[in-house]
C-alpha positions, 0 to 999 in steps of 0.5 A: 684879735687882728686889726683887720678882724676888728675892722671887719666886725666893725663893718658887720656891726655897722651893716647890720645897723644900716638895714635895721635902720631901712626897716630889714629884721635881722633874723641871723648874723655869722650863721655857719654850716659845713659849706661856710658862713653867712654874715646877715640874714634878715627880711625885707618885707616878705623876702629873705635877704642873705648879705655878703658884707665886705669891709675895706679901710682903704683902695689898696686892695680894691673896693670891698665889692671887688672882693665878692667873686663869682665863687663866693656868690655861687657859695652863697646860694648854696648857704642861702638853700641851706640856710632856709632848710635849717630855719623851716621858714617859707620864703617866697623870694630869697635874694642875695645883697652885698653891703660893701663898707668902707672906712672913709675919714674914720667913719664906716660908709655903707653901700648896699648892692640889692640882688647881686645873685 
């Protein structure tokens, strides 16, 4: 596995733990369909939360949150619709969050941005 892939997986694991520690319930990870992939699907009370996780080991290519483009957010909206259809659940509120994970001094630090789209 490539180093970048190992870091990305570690970032997703850290993000899932972070959400769980906040009281979220993780329903799905790395859910895929023809349109793409959702990193984490969770609930926050009665809200369904679709999370994009971006991990960086440094700032050479910008911050992790800067890597989440308008196009990515647009695709996440479509993916959220597909996940809801596939789950047959009913959610009064669906939101998209970004968890930007930065490796700092060997530790993974999560920056949770709520309701970005």
